[in-house]
Z-matrix of the N, CA and C atoms (Angstrom, degrees):
N
C 1 1.440
C 2 1.527 1 107.62
N 3 1.296 2 117.18 1 134.80
C 4 1.461 3 123.42 2 -179.20
C 5 1.519 4 109.52 3 -91.25
N 6 1.344 5 116.74 4 125.90
C 7 1.461 6 122.28 5 174.97
C 8 1.525 7 107.79 6 -127.89
N 9 1.321 8 116.76 7 162.71
C 10 1.458 9 121.95 8 -177.68
C 11 1.522 10 110.27 9 -107.19
N 12 1.319 11 116.41 10 137.39
C 13 1.460 12 121.90 11 176.77
C 14 1.526 13 107.87 12 -82.22
N 15 1.327 14 116.37 13 132.91
C 16 1.463 15 122.18 14 -179.05
C 17 1.526 16 108.99 15 -123.11
N 18 1.326 17 115.73 16 161.90
C 19 1.458 18 120.77 17 176.13
C 20 1.524 19 108.44 18 -86.04
N 21 1.332 20 116.30 19 137.86
C 22 1.451 21 122.73 20 175.99
C 23 1.522 22 106.03 21 -135.37
N 24 1.314 23 117.19 22 94.66
C 25 1.461 24 121.90 23 -173.28
C 26 1.515 25 108.73 24 65.47
N 27 1.328 26 117.06 25 -126.78
C 28 1.462 27 121.54 26 177.43
C 29 1.523 28 112.21 27 -91.68
N 30 1.318 29 117.20 28 4.42
C 31 1.462 30 121.97 29 -177.10
C 32 1.520 31 110.65 30 -110.74
N 33 1.307 32 115.08 31 175.53
C 34 1.456 33 121.81 32 172.86
C 35 1.516 34 108.14 33 -112.14
N 36 1.328 35 116.53 34 151.32
C 37 1.462 36 120.39 35 -176.42
C 38 1.518 37 110.65 36 -141.98
N 39 1.315 38 115.22 37 154.26
C 40 1.461 39 121.60 38 169.86
C 41 1.521 40 107.50 39 -127.70
N 42 1.312 41 116.42 40 152.07
C 43 1.461 42 120.67 41 173.87
C 44 1.518 43 107.90 42 -92.29
N 45 1.319 44 115.51 43 135.06
C 46 1.460 45 120.25 44 178.03
C 47 1.523 46 107.25 45 -93.82
N 48 1.327 47 117.29 46 115.88
C 49 1.467 48 119.54 47 179.80
C 50 1.530 49 111.54 48 -58.06
N 51 1.325 50 115.42 49 147.05
C 52 1.460 51 122.38 50 -175.25
C 53 1.524 52 112.77 51 -52.30
N 54 1.315 53 117.15 52 -46.59
C 55 1.466 54 120.71 53 -177.88
C 56 1.510 55 112.56 54 -61.22
N 57 1.329 56 116.74 55 -40.86
C 58 1.465 57 120.47 56 178.92
C 59 1.517 58 109.95 57 -68.45
N 60 1.342 59 117.53 58 -42.52
C 61 1.461 60 121.13 59 178.29
C 62 1.528 61 110.50 60 -60.75
N 63 1.315 62 116.97 61 -43.93
C 64 1.467 63 120.47 62 179.35
C 65 1.520 64 110.93 63 -63.51
N 66 1.340 65 116.93 64 -43.59
C 67 1.466 66 120.47 65 -179.94
C 68 1.527 67 111.35 66 -63.15
N 69 1.342 68 117.06 67 -32.53
C 70 1.468 69 121.03 68 -178.63
C 71 1.525 70 111.98 69 -89.64
N 72 1.327 71 117.70 70 -6.46
C 73 1.456 72 121.02 71 -179.36
C 74 1.516 73 112.95 72 75.49
N 75 1.321 74 116.98 73 27.82
C 76 1.464 75 121.57 74 -179.61
C 77 1.528 76 109.06 75 -97.13
N 78 1.327 77 115.75 76 129.66
C 79 1.461 78 121.92 77 175.91
C 80 1.526 79 108.30 78 -123.62
N 81 1.311 80 116.35 79 166.47
C 82 1.457 81 120.39 80 179.09
C 83 1.525 82 109.79 81 -57.44
N 84 1.322 83 116.46 82 132.44
C 85 1.450 84 122.02 83 179.58
C 86 1.524 85 114.25 84 87.62
N 87 1.332 86 117.54 85 -2.85
C 88 1.466 87 120.72 86 -179.40
C 89 1.526 88 110.51 87 -68.63
N 90 1.330 89 116.81 88 146.53
C 91 1.461 90 121.96 89 174.45
C 92 1.527 91 108.60 90 -82.68
N 93 1.340 92 115.81 91 134.14
C 94 1.460 93 121.68 92 -177.54
C 95 1.524 94 108.47 93 -132.17
N 96 1.319 95 117.46 94 132.31
C 97 1.463 96 122.72 95 174.69
C 98 1.525 97 107.18 96 -87.60
N 99 1.349 98 116.69 97 120.81
C 100 1.464 99 121.50 98 179.26
C 101 1.515 100 107.99 99 -112.11
N 102 1.337 101 116.39 100 128.55
C 103 1.455 102 121.16 101 -178.97
C 104 1.531 103 109.58 102 -151.09
N 105 1.312 104 115.13 103 171.58
C 106 1.459 105 121.47 104 176.95
C 107 1.521 106 108.05 105 -109.71
N 108 1.325 107 116.28 106 127.80
C 109 1.466 108 122.61 107 176.33
C 110 1.520 109 108.11 108 -128.61
N 111 1.299 110 116.24 109 119.73
C 112 1.464 111 121.32 110 179.30
C 113 1.528 112 111.76 111 52.35
N 114 1.333 113 116.58 112 40.75
C 115 1.452 114 121.11 113 177.56
C 116 1.522 115 114.40 114 77.55
N 117 1.316 116 117.74 115 8.63
C 118 1.470 117 121.91 116 179.81
C 119 1.516 118 109.41 117 -115.11
N 120 1.323 119 117.11 118 145.26
C 121 1.457 120 122.35 119 176.04
C 122 1.518 121 108.20 120 -84.03
N 123 1.323 122 115.65 121 125.58
C 124 1.466 123 121.77 122 179.35
C 125 1.523 124 107.89 123 -118.49
N 126 1.318 125 116.90 124 126.29
C 127 1.464 126 122.40 125 176.40
C 128 1.518 127 107.42 126 -116.76
N 129 1.337 128 116.02 127 110.72
C 130 1.461 129 120.77 128 -175.56
C 131 1.523 130 109.90 129 -114.19
N 132 1.342 131 117.39 130 122.12
C 133 1.468 132 118.94 131 178.53
C 134 1.519 133 110.57 132 -64.93
N 135 1.325 134 115.50 133 139.17
C 136 1.460 135 120.94 134 177.88
C 137 1.520 136 109.16 135 -92.69
N 138 1.307 137 115.46 136 135.12
C 139 1.463 138 120.17 137 179.34
C 140 1.519 139 108.72 138 -70.92
N 141 1.296 140 116.84 139 135.81
C 142 1.458 141 121.73 140 176.89
C 143 1.522 142 107.84 141 -78.71
N 144 1.347 143 117.24 142 126.39
C 145 1.472 144 118.34 143 -176.21
C 146 1.528 145 111.66 144 -66.47
N 147 1.322 146 115.27 145 146.38
C 148 1.462 147 120.32 146 177.13
C 149 1.529 148 108.93 147 -82.78
N 150 1.312 149 116.43 148 162.66
C 151 1.461 150 120.88 149 176.87
C 152 1.525 151 110.42 150 -59.75
N 153 1.317 152 117.02 151 -40.76
C 154 1.467 153 120.44 152 179.01
C 155 1.521 154 111.29 153 -60.57
N 156 1.341 155 117.17 154 -41.04
C 157 1.465 156 120.63 155 179.24
C 158 1.523 157 111.06 156 -67.00
N 159 1.325 158 117.43 157 -40.06
C 160 1.464 159 120.46 158 177.98
C 161 1.516 160 111.29 159 -64.82
N 162 1.334 161 116.75 160 -44.18
C 163 1.461 162 120.41 161 -179.76
C 164 1.530 163 111.63 162 -67.19
N 165 1.322 164 117.44 163 -32.29
C 166 1.466 165 120.70 164 179.15
C 167 1.531 166 111.00 165 -65.91
N 168 1.331 167 117.02 166 -23.56
C 169 1.465 168 120.79 167 -179.49
C 170 1.524 169 112.71 168 -83.44
N 171 1.335 170 118.28 169 -6.59
C 172 1.468 171 121.23 170 179.56
C 173 1.524 172 108.61 171 -78.86
N 174 1.329 173 114.56 172 127.63
C 175 1.465 174 121.02 173 178.43
C 176 1.527 175 108.65 174 -128.28
N 177 1.330 176 118.99 175 165.69
C 178 1.470 177 120.07 176 176.41
C 179 1.530 178 112.09 177 -58.38
N 180 1.329 179 117.23 178 -29.45
C 181 1.467 180 120.71 179 -178.94
C 182 1.525 181 112.75 180 -72.68
N 183 1.334 182 118.48 181 -32.03
C 184 1.469 183 119.23 182 -178.11
C 185 1.529 184 113.13 183 -107.53
N 186 1.324 185 117.30 184 9.13
C 187 1.460 186 122.00 185 178.81
C 188 1.528 187 108.85 186 -86.99
N 189 1.321 188 117.04 187 121.65
C 190 1.464 189 119.09 188 179.85
C 191 1.523 190 110.78 189 -83.65
N 192 1.316 191 115.11 190 163.92
C 193 1.461 192 119.62 191 179.94
C 194 1.528 193 109.45 192 -76.00
N 195 1.318 194 115.57 193 167.99
C 196 1.464 195 120.74 194 179.72
C 197 1.525 196 109.67 195 -60.24
N 198 1.323 197 117.04 196 139.47
C 199 1.457 198 121.97 197 -176.76
C 200 1.527 199 112.48 198 -111.50
N 201 1.314 200 118.23 199 0.93
C 202 1.453 201 121.63 200 -176.48
C 203 1.525 202 110.31 201 -79.57
N 204 1.307 203 115.98 202 122.63
C 205 1.456 204 121.88 203 176.10
C 206 1.519 205 106.17 204 -131.42
N 207 1.310 206 116.43 205 98.55
C 208 1.465 207 119.23 206 -176.15
C 209 1.524 208 112.17 207 -101.42
N 210 1.319 209 116.17 208 21.58
C 211 1.470 210 118.76 209 176.48
C 212 1.531 211 109.06 210 -72.62
N 213 1.342 212 117.71 211 155.04
C 214 1.467 213 120.20 212 -178.80
C 215 1.533 214 110.79 213 -56.71
N 216 1.332 215 115.96 214 140.32
C 217 1.453 216 120.84 215 -177.64
C 218 1.513 217 111.53 216 -112.09
N 219 1.304 218 118.19 217 -6.77
C 220 1.452 219 120.99 218 -177.42
C 221 1.513 220 109.63 219 -149.83
N 222 1.329 221 115.03 220 -132.65
C 223 1.445 222 119.95 221 -177.24
C 224 1.520 223 113.93 222 -97.64
N 225 1.362 224 116.14 223 28.13
C 226 1.461 225 119.17 224 -179.00
C 227 1.526 226 111.07 225 -64.84
N 228 1.304 227 116.15 226 145.95
C 229 1.448 228 121.70 227 174.58
C 230 1.530 229 107.13 228 -120.03
N 231 1.335 230 116.96 229 122.77
C 232 1.455 231 120.36 230 -177.77
C 233 1.479 232 110.13 231 -111.00
């Protein structure tokens, strides 16, 4: 499919036709990895991590301590 490159600020941009975006699973706001491979521009959608995958990455080494401090901070009367 032929598309036209346009100026967007100091950058260049192309519009991704709806059908191609749908086929690639790209939606508005999606993160996309853009790189050059063999002189070609490749835009690959990044998979959004699941909660299970994020939680699996938590280890004792990267787990921070509790941050909740509900003690009075001013002139509150309880």
